[in-house]
VMD Tcl script that draws the C-alpha trace (Angstrom):
set ca {
  {-16.26 35.84 10.39}
  {-13.34 38.08 11.93}
  {-10.28 38.56 10.07}
  {-8.37 37.49 12.77}
  {-10.32 33.94 13.00}
  {-9.18 33.74 9.18}
  {-5.64 33.62 10.11}
  {-5.81 31.33 13.40}
  {-7.66 28.97 10.92}
  {-5.27 29.09 8.51}
  {-2.57 28.60 10.90}
  {-4.05 25.90 12.52}
  {-4.81 24.14 8.93}
  {-1.02 24.38 8.59}
  {-0.02 23.07 12.03}
  {-2.13 20.25 11.43}
  {-0.66 19.47 7.92}
  {3.19 19.87 8.99}
  {2.34 17.40 11.99}
  {0.63 14.75 9.73}
  {3.07 15.08 6.99}
  {5.99 14.57 9.43}
  {3.91 11.67 11.09}
  {3.20 10.13 7.55}
  {6.85 10.76 6.54}
  {7.99 8.83 9.45}
  {5.01 6.06 9.86}
  {3.90 5.82 6.33}
  {5.67 2.67 5.18}
  {4.20 1.16 8.08}
  {0.39 1.83 7.07}
  {0.83 2.27 3.19}
  {3.09 -0.64 2.60}
  {2.45 -3.35 4.94}
  {-0.86 -5.15 4.88}
  {-4.11 -4.48 2.87}
  {-6.04 -4.50 6.35}
  {-3.79 -1.78 7.88}
  {-4.02 0.16 4.90}
  {-8.00 -0.24 4.74}
  {-8.16 0.48 8.33}
  {-6.19 3.66 8.44}
  {-8.11 4.89 5.31}
  {-11.25 4.60 7.21}
  {-10.01 6.02 10.54}
  {-7.85 8.81 9.75}
  {-11.03 10.91 8.05}
  {-12.91 10.13 10.58}
  {-10.23 11.58 13.18}
  {-9.57 14.36 11.19}
  {-13.25 15.39 10.72}
  {-13.50 15.26 14.83}
  {-10.48 17.28 15.16}
  {-11.92 19.78 12.57}
  {-14.99 19.99 13.91}
  {-13.60 20.32 17.54}
  {-11.48 23.21 16.45}
  {-14.72 24.76 15.03}
  {-16.49 24.50 17.89}
  {-14.05 25.63 20.24}
  {-13.36 28.67 18.04}
  {-17.11 29.44 18.34}
  {-17.41 29.34 14.34}
  {-21.38 29.85 13.44}
  {-22.39 27.01 11.72}
  {-23.46 28.92 8.79}
  {-19.46 29.57 8.38}
  {-18.43 25.90 8.62}
  {-17.83 25.30 4.89}
  {-15.67 28.53 4.99}
  {-13.87 27.90 8.15}
  {-13.34 24.27 7.27}
  {-11.83 25.06 3.75}
  {-9.36 27.44 5.61}
  {-8.33 24.57 7.48}
  {-8.01 22.45 4.65}
  {-6.41 24.75 2.17}
  {-2.81 25.31 3.63}
  {-2.91 21.08 3.76}
  {-4.11 20.73 0.41}
  {-1.35 22.97 -1.19}
  {1.46 21.42 1.30}
  {0.49 18.29 -0.21}
  {0.50 19.21 -3.80}
  {4.13 19.99 -3.24}
  {4.81 16.91 -1.00}
  {3.19 14.67 -3.92}
  {5.05 16.33 -6.62}
  {8.34 15.75 -4.57}
  {7.54 12.39 -2.71}
  {11.10 10.84 -2.75}
  {12.35 14.45 -1.27}
  {9.62 14.53 1.54}
  {8.77 11.24 2.24}
  {11.85 9.31 1.30}
  {10.75 6.16 3.55}
  {7.74 5.90 0.92}
  {8.41 4.01 -2.34}
  {7.39 6.09 -5.44}
  {4.53 3.84 -6.19}
  {2.93 4.46 -2.76}
  {2.27 7.85 -3.65}
  {-0.97 6.69 -5.33}
  {-2.49 5.37 -2.15}
  {-1.21 8.15 -0.23}
  {-2.76 10.95 -2.45}
  {-5.98 8.78 -2.21}
  {-5.89 8.71 1.49}
  {-5.84 12.20 1.38}
  {-8.64 12.68 -1.06}
  {-10.80 10.50 1.37}
  {-9.62 12.43 4.16}
  {-10.27 16.03 2.83}
  {-13.63 14.99 1.06}
  {-15.00 13.67 4.29}
  {-13.89 16.94 6.13}
  {-15.49 19.27 3.85}
  {-18.16 17.20 3.16}
  {-19.35 17.53 6.79}
  {-18.80 21.32 7.22}
  {-20.97 21.85 3.87}
  {-23.74 19.53 5.39}
  {-23.67 21.60 8.40}
  {-23.67 24.82 6.81}
  {-26.69 23.86 4.44}
  {-28.63 22.46 7.56}
  {-27.89 25.92 9.34}
  {-29.12 27.91 6.16}
  {-32.53 25.66 6.22}
  {-33.18 25.98 9.73}
  {-35.80 28.75 10.53}
  {-34.32 31.48 12.73}
  {-36.65 32.46 15.37}
}
mol new
graphics top color blue
foreach p $ca { graphics top sphere $p radius 0.5 }
foreach p [lrange $ca 0 end-1] q [lrange $ca 1 end] { graphics top cylinder $p $q radius 0.2 }
display resetview
């Protein structure tokens, strides 16, 4: 993967994290603090949406399947670092959420990152095990 591509993926990862964080800072109470059904629907759909978005980005950028794990980490790392800061200062960055909601939000994030990185790893392993002509 080219150095320029590394910076593009890091930048896109930062943008996705920033937009997602702003969204959940403003709308998170409706998702995390309303009904269990709404929370669990979002818990299932958000990781799927995030994985689809990341897959779209990797295909758009024409990242070789053998590089998907590295590329997906480049997309994820800015958000993982950013969320560590947000979660340790939840009241500052997400004042509309109750402090007790931090655990639900963190679980939501873990599920999303796990699915996204797991998909990338599966694609990379498959590429490594596919015979080349």
